[in-house]
C-alpha distance (Angstrom), angle and dihedral (degrees) to the residues before:
residue distance angle dihedral
M1 . . .
T2 3.93 . .
V3 3.78 114.4 .
K4 3.74 110.9 -130.5
L5 3.82 97.5 -175.8
D6 3.87 129.8 20.4
F7 3.80 116.0 -117.1
E8 3.94 90.5 -146.0
E9 3.82 88.7 54.5
C10 3.77 93.4 54.0
L11 3.93 90.2 56.8
K12 3.76 89.1 60.0
D13 3.86 91.4 51.5
S14 3.87 86.7 -151.3
P15 3.76 124.3 173.3
R16 3.78 87.2 -106.9
F17 3.79 88.9 60.2
R18 3.72 92.0 47.5
A19 3.73 92.7 51.1
A20 3.75 89.9 49.3
I21 3.73 91.9 52.3
E22 3.83 89.1 52.4
D23 3.82 92.5 52.6
V24 3.73 90.4 48.4
E25 3.76 94.8 49.5
G26 3.86 90.1 47.9
D27 3.85 90.0 53.0
V28 3.87 93.0 47.0
N29 3.86 91.5 49.6
E30 3.90 89.3 48.0
L31 3.79 90.4 47.0
E32 3.79 93.4 48.2
T33 3.85 91.0 51.7
R34 3.74 93.8 50.2
L35 3.83 94.8 43.1
E36 3.85 89.1 52.1
K37 3.71 91.1 49.4
L38 3.92 91.8 47.6
V39 3.75 91.6 49.0
K40 3.89 89.2 53.1
Q41 3.73 91.3 49.9
C42 3.79 90.7 46.2
N43 3.78 87.9 54.7
S44 3.86 92.1 50.2
M45 3.74 89.7 49.4
L46 3.79 92.6 50.0
E47 3.68 91.8 49.7
A48 3.86 92.4 48.8
G49 3.79 89.0 47.6
R50 3.72 91.9 53.6
T51 3.77 92.4 48.0
Y52 3.88 88.4 47.0
C53 3.77 89.1 53.9
Q54 3.76 95.2 45.3
H55 3.88 91.6 52.7
S56 3.85 92.2 41.6
K57 3.74 88.1 53.6
S58 3.78 88.3 53.5
F59 3.66 90.7 50.1
V60 3.77 95.0 49.8
N61 3.80 88.4 48.8
G62 3.84 86.1 55.5
L63 3.71 92.5 51.3
R64 3.71 90.0 49.0
E65 3.82 92.9 51.5
L66 3.93 91.1 46.7
G67 3.90 84.4 51.9
H68 3.68 90.5 57.3
H69 3.71 93.5 44.9
C70 3.92 89.2 50.9
S71 3.69 94.0 44.4
E72 3.89 92.4 117.7
D73 3.89 87.0 63.7
K74 3.74 98.0 67.6
T75 3.82 95.5 -162.5
M76 3.80 94.5 51.6
G77 3.82 93.2 41.5
D78 3.82 94.8 50.9
C79 3.75 91.4 44.5
L80 3.83 97.9 50.9
E81 3.92 91.2 41.2
K82 3.87 93.8 51.8
F83 3.84 95.5 42.1
S84 3.84 92.5 46.1
K85 3.86 91.3 53.7
K86 3.89 92.5 46.5
L87 3.79 90.8 46.8
S88 3.87 91.1 48.2
I89 3.86 88.5 53.4
I90 3.72 90.7 50.9
L91 3.72 92.1 49.6
N92 3.77 91.0 52.7
A93 3.75 89.4 52.5
H94 3.82 88.6 50.0
E95 3.78 90.8 53.3
E96 3.83 89.2 51.9
L97 3.74 87.6 51.7
I98 3.70 90.9 52.6
E99 3.86 92.8 52.8
A100 3.92 91.4 45.0
T101 3.68 87.5 52.9
Q102 3.85 90.5 49.3
K103 3.78 91.1 53.9
S104 3.80 101.4 37.0
V105 3.79 101.3 39.9
R106 3.71 115.3 16.8
M107 3.88 99.6 37.5
K108 3.85 94.7 41.2
L109 3.79 95.3 47.4
Q110 3.64 91.5 42.1
S111 3.80 91.5 51.2
F112 3.77 92.7 47.1
V113 3.89 89.5 54.2
K114 3.80 95.5 45.6
D115 3.79 97.8 40.2
D116 3.80 113.3 26.9
V117 3.77 99.2 29.3
K118 3.83 92.8 45.1
R119 3.79 90.5 50.1
F120 3.77 89.9 50.5
K121 3.82 89.6 53.2
D122 3.87 90.4 49.1
V123 3.77 93.7 51.5
R124 3.89 89.3 44.2
K125 3.82 88.7 56.3
E126 3.78 92.8 52.4
F127 3.76 90.3 48.0
E128 3.75 91.8 50.4
R129 3.86 90.8 49.3
S130 3.87 92.5 48.7
S131 3.81 88.4 47.8
E132 3.77 94.4 53.7
T133 3.97 89.1 44.0
L134 3.80 88.3 52.9
E135 3.87 91.5 47.5
T136 3.88 87.7 52.6
A137 3.80 94.1 47.8
L138 3.79 93.0 48.2
G139 3.79 88.3 52.3
R140 3.64 95.6 50.9
N141 3.77 91.5 45.3
A142 3.79 90.1 53.2
Q143 3.83 91.4 49.7
A144 3.75 99.2 49.1
P145 3.88 109.5 119.3
R146 3.85 115.8 -118.4
G147 3.70 92.5 -132.7
K148 3.68 95.4 55.8
Q149 3.75 105.8 73.8
H150 3.80 98.6 -179.5
E151 3.75 93.5 51.3
V152 3.88 88.8 50.5
E153 3.79 89.7 51.6
E154 3.83 91.6 49.7
A155 3.58 92.2 48.1
S156 3.80 93.6 48.3
L157 3.80 91.3 47.9
A158 3.85 93.1 49.2
L159 3.81 89.6 48.4
L160 3.77 91.5 50.8
N161 3.82 91.2 51.5
A162 3.66 92.8 44.9
R163 3.77 94.4 50.4
R164 3.86 90.8 47.6
I165 3.88 91.0 53.7
F166 3.76 93.6 43.2
R167 3.79 95.0 49.9
S168 3.88 88.5 50.1
E169 3.72 93.2 49.2
A170 3.76 91.0 43.4
L171 3.76 91.3 53.7
D172 3.83 90.3 47.0
Y173 3.77 90.2 50.2
V174 3.76 96.0 51.2
L175 3.79 87.9 46.8
Q176 3.79 89.9 56.6
I177 3.70 92.9 44.0
N178 3.89 90.2 54.5
V179 3.89 91.1 43.9
I180 3.85 94.6 49.9
E181 3.77 88.6 47.8
S182 3.73 92.6 54.1
R183 3.92 95.4 41.6
K184 3.84 89.0 49.6
K185 3.79 89.4 63.8
T186 3.78 97.6 42.1
E187 3.79 99.1 43.3
I188 3.82 94.6 46.8
L189 3.77 94.4 44.1
M190 3.79 90.8 45.6
A191 3.80 90.3 51.4
M192 3.82 92.9 49.9
L193 3.62 93.2 45.1
S194 3.84 92.2 51.2
L195 3.76 90.0 47.1
M196 3.77 91.2 51.2
E197 3.67 93.6 48.7
A198 3.74 92.1 49.1
Q199 3.90 90.0 50.3
A200 3.76 91.3 48.5
L201 3.85 90.6 48.7
F202 3.84 88.8 50.7
F203 3.76 97.4 49.6
Q204 3.91 89.7 42.0
Q205 3.83 90.3 57.1
G206 3.79 91.5 44.4
H207 3.82 92.8 49.6
Q208 3.77 91.2 46.6
S209 3.85 91.9 50.5
L210 3.86 91.1 50.0
T211 3.70 94.2 43.8
E212 3.76 89.8 60.7
L213 3.72 87.9 58.8
E214 3.91 94.2 49.1
E215 3.79 96.6 103.1
Y216 3.72 91.0 41.2
R217 3.80 92.8 51.0
R218 3.82 91.9 49.7
Q219 3.79 90.8 51.2
L220 3.84 90.7 46.5
S221 3.77 89.6 48.2
D222 3.81 90.3 55.4
E223 3.75 91.0 46.9
H224 3.79 90.5 50.3
T225 3.83 91.8 50.8
Q226 3.91 87.9 53.0
L227 3.87 89.6 46.4
V228 3.84 90.1 52.6
L229 3.74 90.9 51.4
N230 3.92 93.3 45.4
S231 3.89 89.3 46.8
A232 3.84 93.1 51.5
R233 4.02 88.7 49.0
E234 3.70 91.4 45.9
K235 3.88 90.8 46.6
R236 3.76 86.8 53.4
D237 3.84 91.1 48.1
M238 3.82 91.3 46.3
E239 3.90 90.5 49.5
Q240 3.72 90.0 50.5
R241 3.84 91.9 48.3
H242 3.78 88.4 45.6
A243 3.84 90.1 52.5
A244 3.69 91.3 46.2
I245 3.70 93.8 53.1
K246 3.84 91.9 47.5
K247 3.69 88.3 58.1
K248 3.78 92.5 59.7
D249 3.70 122.1 99.9
V250 3.79 117.2 -91.0
S251 3.91 84.6 -109.9
Y252 3.70 90.4 63.1
D253 3.84 91.6 134.0
D254 3.88 87.9 77.5
L255 3.85 87.8 62.0
I256 3.78 98.9 54.1
M257 3.86 93.6 56.4
D258 3.76 106.8 111.6
F259 3.75 132.6 171.5
S260 3.89 103.6 -141.8
P261 4.01 111.0 175.8
D262 3.83 91.0 175.9
A263 3.94 97.6 46.3
P264 3.72 109.8 148.2
N265 3.86 95.5 -129.7
G266 3.88 88.3 50.5
I267 3.86 92.1 -116.0
V268 3.74 104.2 128.6
M269 3.77 93.9 176.5
E270 3.69 137.9 9.5
G271 3.92 141.1 165.5
Y272 3.78 145.8 114.3
L273 3.74 120.2 -59.5
Y274 3.83 134.0 168.1
K275 3.80 114.1 -117.3
R276 3.83 124.2 -157.9
A277 3.86 110.1 -138.1
S278 3.72 117.4 -126.4
N279 3.91 93.5 -131.9
A280 3.79 125.1 100.6
F281 3.67 94.9 -92.1
K282 3.91 91.8 60.2
T283 3.86 89.7 -149.6
W284 3.74 120.3 -178.8
S285 3.86 119.6 -129.8
R286 3.85 129.1 -173.8
R287 3.86 111.3 -128.8
W288 3.77 137.9 166.2
F289 3.83 106.7 -108.0
S290 3.83 125.9 -169.9
I291 3.90 137.0 175.2
Q292 3.85 108.7 -130.6
K293 3.79 134.7 152.0
N294 3.68 92.4 2.6
Q295 3.86 92.1 -56.4
L296 3.76 139.4 105.9
V297 3.88 110.4 -131.1
Y298 3.63 139.7 167.8
Q299 3.86 139.4 -163.4
K300 3.78 137.4 -174.2
K301 3.96 98.6 -152.3
Y302 3.67 126.9 25.8
K303 3.82 97.6 -116.6
E304 3.88 94.0 47.8
Q305 3.71 119.1 108.6
P306 3.89 104.7 -102.8
T307 3.94 116.2 -109.1
V308 3.67 112.0 -130.4
V309 3.79 113.8 -131.5
V310 3.98 98.1 175.3
E311 3.77 117.0 24.4
D312 3.83 94.4 -163.6
L313 3.77 122.2 16.8
R314 3.85 89.7 -155.3
L315 3.75 89.4 70.5
C316 3.79 97.9 53.7
T317 3.85 142.0 68.2
V318 3.82 130.2 -152.1
K319 3.67 123.3 -145.0
P320 3.87 134.6 165.9
C321 3.90 116.2 -101.8
A322 3.80 117.0 -145.1
E323 3.90 95.6 166.4
Q324 3.81 93.3 85.1
D325 3.79 124.8 84.3
R326 3.64 91.5 -128.6
R327 3.77 121.3 84.0
F328 3.82 129.6 -124.4
C329 3.89 94.4 30.2
F330 3.87 125.8 151.1
E331 3.79 133.1 172.1
V332 3.81 131.5 -131.9
V333 3.74 108.7 -155.2
S334 3.76 126.5 -165.2
P335 3.74 132.4 171.0
S336 3.66 92.1 -95.8
K337 3.81 107.4 38.6
S338 3.77 144.0 -9.3
C339 3.82 124.3 -120.7
L340 3.83 120.2 -155.0
L341 3.81 115.0 -154.9
Q342 3.80 136.9 176.5
A343 3.70 129.1 -153.2
D344 3.93 128.1 -156.5
S345 3.71 94.5 -114.3
E346 3.77 143.0 7.7
R347 3.76 89.9 -103.2
Q348 3.66 91.3 55.8
Q349 3.70 92.1 47.7
Q350 3.75 92.1 53.7
G351 3.75 90.4 47.0
W352 3.70 95.0 51.7
M353 3.84 90.6 46.0
S354 3.80 91.9 49.1
A355 3.86 89.3 47.3
V356 3.71 93.6 52.7
Q357 3.83 89.2 47.4
N358 3.84 93.0 48.1
S359 3.81 89.5 47.2
I360 3.67 91.1 53.8
A361 3.84 91.2 51.1
S362 3.84 91.6 45.3
A363 3.79 90.3 51.6
F364 3.79 93.0 54.9
Q365 3.91 88.1 40.5
E366 3.84 91.9 53.8
R367 3.81 92.3 49.6
R368 3.77 91.3 53.0
E369 3.87 92.8 45.7
D370 3.80 96.3 50.9
T371 3.89 86.8 92.7
L372 3.56 100.7 30.6
S373 3.83 132.2 97.1
P374 3.72 119.3 -126.2
R375 3.67 95.0 -100.8
E376 3.80 93.6 47.3
R377 3.94 86.8 46.5
C378 3.82 88.0 55.6
S379 3.81 90.5 49.9
S380 3.85 95.7 47.8
V381 3.97 91.5 51.0
S382 3.67 90.9 56.4
A383 3.86 102.0 33.0
G384 3.83 89.5 116.4
S385 3.71 91.6 65.9
V386 3.87 100.2 54.0
N387 3.75 112.0 127.1
L388 3.77 132.0 178.0
V389 3.66 113.8 -126.3
G390 3.90 122.3 171.1
G391 3.80 89.3 -19.9
E392 3.86 92.4 -55.0
Q393 3.79 124.6 115.5
S394 3.77 114.6 -137.6
N395 3.93 120.4 -161.9
S396 3.84 103.8 -161.1
G397 3.72 98.2 -166.0
C398 3.85 96.4 48.0
K399 3.92 90.8 41.5
A400 3.88 91.1 51.9
L401 3.81 91.8 48.9
E402 3.81 91.4 47.0
E403 3.75 101.4 39.9
V404 3.75 98.3 39.4
Q405 3.80 95.3 47.5
A406 3.83 89.6 49.5
I407 3.77 90.3 67.7
P408 3.77 113.1 101.5
G409 3.76 111.2 -94.7
N410 3.79 93.8 12.5
G411 3.90 93.2 99.4
H412 3.80 88.1 80.5
C413 3.78 132.1 48.3
C414 3.96 110.2 -88.1
D415 3.83 92.6 -133.4
C416 3.89 109.2 32.1
G417 3.88 102.0 14.0
E418 3.83 96.9 -122.9
P419 3.92 106.8 163.7
A420 3.72 124.0 -112.5
P421 3.79 99.7 16.7
D422 3.85 113.6 -166.0
W423 3.83 101.6 -166.6
A424 3.81 132.1 72.8
S425 3.72 143.6 -164.6
I426 3.83 105.8 -132.2
N427 3.72 98.5 -165.3
L428 3.86 93.2 49.2
G429 3.72 96.5 35.7
I430 3.90 98.5 -131.4
T431 3.79 136.6 124.4
L432 3.88 121.2 -120.8
C433 3.76 140.8 -171.1
I434 3.75 120.3 -117.1
T435 3.82 93.0 -97.8
C436 3.85 95.5 45.7
S437 3.96 89.3 46.0
G438 3.88 88.5 56.2
I439 3.74 90.9 51.3
H440 3.79 91.3 45.8
R441 3.80 88.0 51.6
S442 3.77 93.3 53.4
L443 3.94 88.3 56.0
G444 3.70 89.0 69.4
V445 3.87 131.0 -117.6
H446 3.73 95.2 -80.4
F447 3.79 85.7 68.2
S448 3.83 104.6 29.8
K449 3.78 135.9 2.3
V450 3.68 110.8 -156.6
R451 3.81 127.6 -156.2
S452 3.75 135.8 168.6
L453 3.78 118.8 -111.2
T454 3.77 92.4 -148.5
L455 3.88 107.6 22.4
D456 3.81 97.5 47.8
S457 3.66 129.2 63.2
W458 3.88 114.2 -117.5
E459 3.83 125.7 -143.6
P460 3.84 111.5 -137.3
E461 3.88 91.8 -118.4
L462 3.78 87.4 57.9
I463 3.76 94.0 53.1
K464 3.71 90.9 48.1
L465 3.83 90.1 51.8
M466 3.77 91.3 51.3
C467 3.76 92.2 51.6
E468 3.80 90.9 53.1
L469 3.84 93.6 60.8
G470 3.75 125.1 22.1
N471 3.80 135.5 166.9
T472 3.88 97.4 -72.3
A473 3.82 91.3 58.8
I474 3.82 97.7 41.3
N475 3.87 91.0 46.3
R476 3.84 88.8 52.7
I477 3.82 87.2 59.1
Y478 3.87 102.7 35.5
E479 3.95 94.9 36.3
A480 3.67 98.5 38.8
R481 3.69 94.5 122.0
I482 3.83 98.2 36.8
D483 3.81 92.7 117.7
E484 3.77 91.3 55.5
I485 3.75 96.8 57.9
T486 3.82 136.9 62.2
I487 3.64 101.1 -133.7
K488 3.82 110.4 112.3
K489 3.85 120.8 -130.2
P490 3.87 108.8 -121.5
H491 3.77 120.9 -112.9
P492 3.81 127.1 -146.4
S493 3.73 96.7 -88.1
S494 3.84 94.6 47.2
P495 3.84 119.5 120.2
R496 3.79 116.7 -91.4
Q497 3.81 89.5 -115.1
D498 3.79 91.4 60.5
K499 3.70 92.7 49.0
E500 3.92 92.4 46.5
S501 3.83 91.5 50.5
W502 3.94 90.5 48.7
I503 3.69 94.3 49.0
R504 3.80 94.7 47.1
S505 3.86 90.5 48.7
K506 3.79 88.8 47.7
Y507 3.78 103.9 46.6
V508 3.84 107.8 14.8
E509 3.90 101.4 36.2
K510 3.82 93.3 24.6
K511 3.76 92.3 -147.6
F512 3.79 94.5 161.0
I513 3.76 105.4 49.9
H514 3.89 119.5 99.7
K515 3.74 111.0 -98.3
L516 3.74 120.4 -124.3
P517 3.89 107.7 -99.8
E518 3.78 126.8 -135.4
T519 3.88 93.8 -128.4
G520 3.80 136.4 22.5
R521 3.77 143.2 75.4
A522 3.88 131.5 -108.0
P523 3.76 121.7 -142.7
P524 3.76 117.5 -97.9
L525 3.69 121.3 -83.7
R526 3.79 115.3 -127.9
R527 3.81 127.1 -154.0
S528 3.85 113.7 -141.5
S529 3.76 117.5 -120.3
A530 3.74 94.1 -120.9
R531 3.94 90.9 60.5
R532 3.79 91.5 36.9
N533 3.77 89.2 57.6
R534 3.79 91.6 50.8
A535 3.76 90.7 51.6
T536 3.76 95.2 49.5
T537 3.80 92.0 61.0
Q538 3.67 87.7 72.3
E539 3.85 103.6 28.6
K540 3.71 132.6 64.4
P541 3.78 113.5 -133.3
G542 3.88 110.9 -107.1
T543 3.67 97.1 15.9
R544 3.77 97.7 103.3
P545 3.87 112.4 75.0
V546 3.80 122.7 -135.0
L547 3.79 111.1 -78.4
K548 3.82 110.6 -106.0
P549 3.75 123.3 177.3
K550 3.70 122.0 -129.1
P551 3.78 112.7 -68.1
S552 3.84 90.9 -131.7
R553 3.85 90.3 52.3
A554 3.83 124.7 77.2
T555 3.67 116.1 -124.2
L556 3.78 111.7 -131.8
P557 3.79 117.2 -151.4
R558 3.79 115.6 -117.9
L559 3.83 110.9 -126.1
T560 3.79 105.1 134.6
G561 3.73 127.5 151.7
L562 3.77 89.1 -105.0
N563 3.76 101.3 51.4
P564 3.90 120.8 -176.4
S565 3.78 95.5 -111.0
E566 3.93 91.8 54.3
I567 3.81 90.5 45.6
M568 3.71 94.9 53.8
K569 3.82 98.3 30.3
N570 3.73 95.9 115.1
S571 3.63 94.1 49.8
F572 3.81 93.2 45.0
D573 3.73 96.2 49.9
S574 3.79 92.5 68.5
H575 3.90 92.6 54.6
K576 3.80 101.0 40.9
D577 3.84 90.3 122.3
D578 3.66 98.1 52.5
E579 3.84 111.2 33.4
D580 3.73 142.3 97.6
E581 3.75 128.6 -143.7
E582 3.68 138.0 -132.1
D583 3.67 124.3 -164.4
L584 3.86 110.3 -131.6
S585 3.87 93.9 163.2
G586 3.92 95.4 115.6
L587 3.79 99.1 45.6
H588 3.79 123.4 118.4
P589 3.92 114.6 -136.9
G590 3.83 96.7 -90.5
A591 3.80 93.3 49.7
L592 3.92 90.8 43.2
L593 3.91 88.6 53.1
Y594 3.86 89.8 49.5
R595 3.85 97.1 49.9
S596 3.89 93.9 38.8
A597 3.80 90.5 52.2
A598 3.76 87.5 60.1
L599 3.81 92.2 45.8
Q600 4.00 89.1 47.5
H601 3.85 92.6 -129.4
F602 3.74 101.4 153.7
P603 3.93 99.0 -175.3
V604 3.74 88.6 49.8
M605 3.77 90.2 50.6
A606 3.85 90.9 48.9
D607 3.75 88.5 47.6
A608 3.83 90.3 56.4
L609 3.76 92.7 47.5
A610 3.84 88.7 50.5
H611 3.91 90.1 53.6
G612 3.82 90.5 53.5
A613 3.84 102.2 -91.0
D614 3.78 113.1 172.3
V615 3.83 105.5 -122.2
N616 3.75 90.5 -147.7
W617 3.80 95.4 46.6
V618 3.87 113.5 154.2
N619 3.58 125.0 -137.6
V620 3.78 106.2 -150.0
A621 3.77 91.0 -174.7
E622 3.74 93.0 64.0
D623 3.88 104.6 42.0
S624 3.76 94.0 -70.5
R625 3.78 91.3 -72.5
T626 3.78 121.0 173.3
P627 3.89 130.6 -139.6
L628 3.80 88.7 -104.3
I629 3.81 90.5 56.5
Q630 3.80 90.5 47.7
A631 3.84 90.7 54.8
A632 3.72 89.1 45.8
T633 3.67 94.4 54.9
V634 3.89 91.6 55.3
N635 3.83 90.1 48.5
S636 3.78 91.9 -119.1
L637 3.78 105.6 160.7
A638 3.82 94.5 179.4
A639 3.85 93.0 46.9
C640 3.79 89.1 52.3
E641 3.84 92.1 47.5
F642 3.83 88.9 50.0
L643 3.68 93.1 53.2
L644 3.76 93.1 43.6
Q645 3.88 90.5 50.1
N646 3.94 86.8 53.6
G647 3.74 95.1 54.0
A648 3.82 106.0 -86.1
N649 3.80 114.2 163.9
V650 3.69 106.7 -119.3
N651 3.89 91.0 -158.9
Q652 3.70 99.8 48.8
A653 3.90 106.7 124.9
D654 3.75 131.9 -153.5
S655 3.76 125.4 -125.1
I656 3.70 95.8 -72.9
G657 3.84 92.0 48.9
R658 3.83 98.8 -101.5
G659 3.76 116.9 138.2
P660 3.81 125.0 -165.8
L661 3.90 91.5 -81.9
H662 3.73 90.7 53.4
H663 3.89 90.1 53.8
A664 3.90 93.5 42.7
T665 3.80 88.1 48.9
I666 3.85 95.6 48.7
L667 3.85 93.5 45.7
G668 3.85 91.7 46.4
H669 3.77 96.4 -118.0
T670 3.77 99.9 156.4
G671 3.75 96.1 175.0
L672 3.81 91.5 53.9
V673 3.88 89.8 47.9
C674 3.78 88.8 54.5
L675 3.74 93.1 49.2
F676 3.86 94.8 47.2
L677 3.75 90.7 48.2
K678 3.92 89.1 51.5
R679 3.73 87.7 51.1
G680 3.79 96.7 54.4
A681 3.85 103.5 -92.7
D682 3.75 114.4 170.9
Y683 3.81 108.0 -119.0
N684 3.83 89.3 -171.7
A685 3.78 96.2 60.8
K686 3.93 111.3 116.4
D687 3.83 128.8 -151.7
I688 3.69 126.2 -136.7
H689 3.87 87.5 -79.1
Q690 3.78 88.5 58.5
K691 3.94 91.5 -115.0
D692 3.72 119.5 137.9
P693 3.92 121.6 -159.1
I694 3.80 91.5 -95.1
T695 3.88 92.8 56.6
I696 3.78 90.3 45.7
A697 3.88 89.7 50.3
V698 3.76 91.6 48.9
D699 3.73 92.1 47.3
S700 3.74 94.2 51.7
A701 3.97 91.0 44.2
N702 3.89 92.0 -126.8
A703 3.74 97.0 161.2
D704 3.91 93.4 -172.1
I705 3.78 94.8 50.1
V706 3.85 92.1 47.1
T707 3.67 87.6 49.6
L708 3.82 94.0 51.8
L709 3.80 92.0 46.0
R710 3.84 96.9 45.8
I711 3.82 90.9 47.2
A712 3.76 90.7 49.8
K713 3.79 90.6 50.0
M714 3.77 91.0 46.4
N715 3.81 93.0 47.2
K716 3.77 89.5 55.1
E717 3.84 93.0 50.4
M718 3.84 90.3 47.1
R719 3.86 90.0 49.6
E720 3.79 87.7 55.4
M721 3.75 90.4 54.1
D722 3.80 121.7 85.6
G723 3.77 113.2 -113.2
F724 3.88 99.0 13.8
A725 3.68 101.9 74.0
Q726 3.83 98.7 97.8
S727 3.79 97.1 45.0
G728 3.74 93.2 43.3
D729 3.77 90.3 52.4
E730 3.90 93.8 47.8
T731 3.89 89.7 51.7
Y732 3.81 91.7 45.0
H733 3.77 93.9 51.3
D734 3.77 96.4 41.6
I735 3.86 91.2 55.4
F736 3.71 96.4 43.7
R737 3.71 92.2 47.1
D738 3.75 89.5 56.3
F739 3.65 92.2 49.7
S740 3.90 91.5 48.8
Q741 3.80 89.6 52.5
M742 3.77 90.9 49.4
A743 3.84 95.5 46.1
S744 3.87 88.7 51.3
H745 3.82 101.7 40.7
N746 3.79 105.6 22.2
P747 3.79 107.9 23.9
E748 3.85 91.6 156.8
K749 3.83 89.9 72.3
L750 3.78 90.3 62.3
K751 3.82 97.5 54.4
R752 3.56 119.4 131.0
R753 3.84 113.8 -81.4
S754 3.81 93.5 -163.7
A755 3.73 130.8 79.6
D756 3.70 122.5 -113.3
I757 3.65 110.4 -39.3
K758 3.78 124.1 -148.6
I759 3.79 109.9 -126.3
P760 3.86 112.0 -147.9
């Protein structure tokens, strides 16, 4: 222990001793003040720490409760659970730190102030008292008269006692000074050492707890980075979908109506309708109607039990109601009651009536199919389209389903990939699932014409058209740039909104097709020998001039990501030894459609239409012929059907007044004549020689074509007569159906019977 004051020095009571005592007393007073302040600060720190721990525990409990709420999301649930546990461990260690600080700092320092410093002050008071007594005794001793012996003795005795007491108190005071100086060092250092050890233990426990999560934190950080990227991508998709929806008409509610007989939730149709009450007031109420489980039901709120309007749709009928003052009304009539409903628009009215009618048909169909196999079910659906051609029975519904799905890529939905699609877009040549077909239907027939592969009857030319294209070929056109963009293609379980956004971007906005470049050349397009031979039976070599675009219209080079040679590579490889080639690299979309129609290259035709080709483009260099006339001259039934389904004008004539029907009649293409007549061709149109198709057919002695033209004319006359429309239509459709079957399956039976015919 270091000696602050010497004991021998205190016996002398020298000025040096007194000065040392004053210094020590000043130090002790300053130490007491600072220690008292430090103890107060420590108390405040401890109170704040306890408050922090209390609020932190509440925060950790909130994290734990949030983790329980998000337990369905495994990533969030695990993250919140693990982190809340570790934070709880750290908070417990923090509480231990607070208690250690309480014991090692506050209590020790407070004890030093209350005990050691107080004892020092008490000893100092005794020292000061004995010092004053000594001063008094010294004064009396000095003042004692020499002549008074007894006073001298009393003064001397008092001085001796006072000096003895003073020296004892002085020694005690010096001892206390040295003791407090020593304890000051030990107590403060011990308090600080204990505090640092508690802090080190706290941080060590926290570090250990967080180190255990190091691998998990690294994994979570990687997941978070991926989530940020996905979130940015989804945000872009959402913004694009938002922009697409904002572009819709304000009456977009009409577009989202969709009859879905195979909907997974069993609701085939739903939406708001007004319902007239059956009470005396006849009030109208807006309710949410739906067709589900072969019933028509409605409800006011989502959690309400639906009210059944029609128990069994098979027992009811639906019809428009024009007797009411309100617009867009229709009536659902059952044996027990009648329900009057009102839609918001004429389109919604027609949609709901059609949905009820289709539900009635589906209900009857399901009942028949309960005991049928899938193939028998397909046969029963299309039984109305069975025809006898050449002794063979053709089932159009079953044939369409089997042949179309057999095309590579058609076994899955073209847009979402759902397996076994049973719907199709006949102008695009693709197969679709029920959900995507509804979205295609909402685009409008100028974008997509939807038909069921099982519920609708299929003409043979439509089946041939579907087999010429397919999902793989069309996706190579409309998804050519899918790898260059960040939009994700939907999958079968994607929400309907995602599928709708994708389909609109793909077919309406055409975001994924290759753009026409400003420079470049495409490889030449070759015509296979088989098709060339078919074409040469009607064309004389060298009579057709080289295709030249209009002088006033710039010719765009063709170098798309889906160039013609790539599209038809498989079909060309088998004819490499016997083929000629035709360079289409400099053609703009309209001219490309024109030339590819003559070459019967369907994917190239689809590519041209995707790039904005006018389906009725006119080639002024070749008598103002159209792509439809080109397809007719090579007797391509499927190519003509493809152009007609995409809006080709069946009556658009060339520069000499001949339309597609004229050319088909002149060349003796009976199947095409049948097709054009079914699509509304004018059999009375005359060319510059004042000859109509009937006259041309009579001159060429083609009995089949004459028969078709005269039946079409007679059918129109019968339709204009009261009482004969129905029978006339039946006869007309029966004959034309037979000719369509024969043109598709037995074209050799429709070959020209006459010799070479001179064409005026």
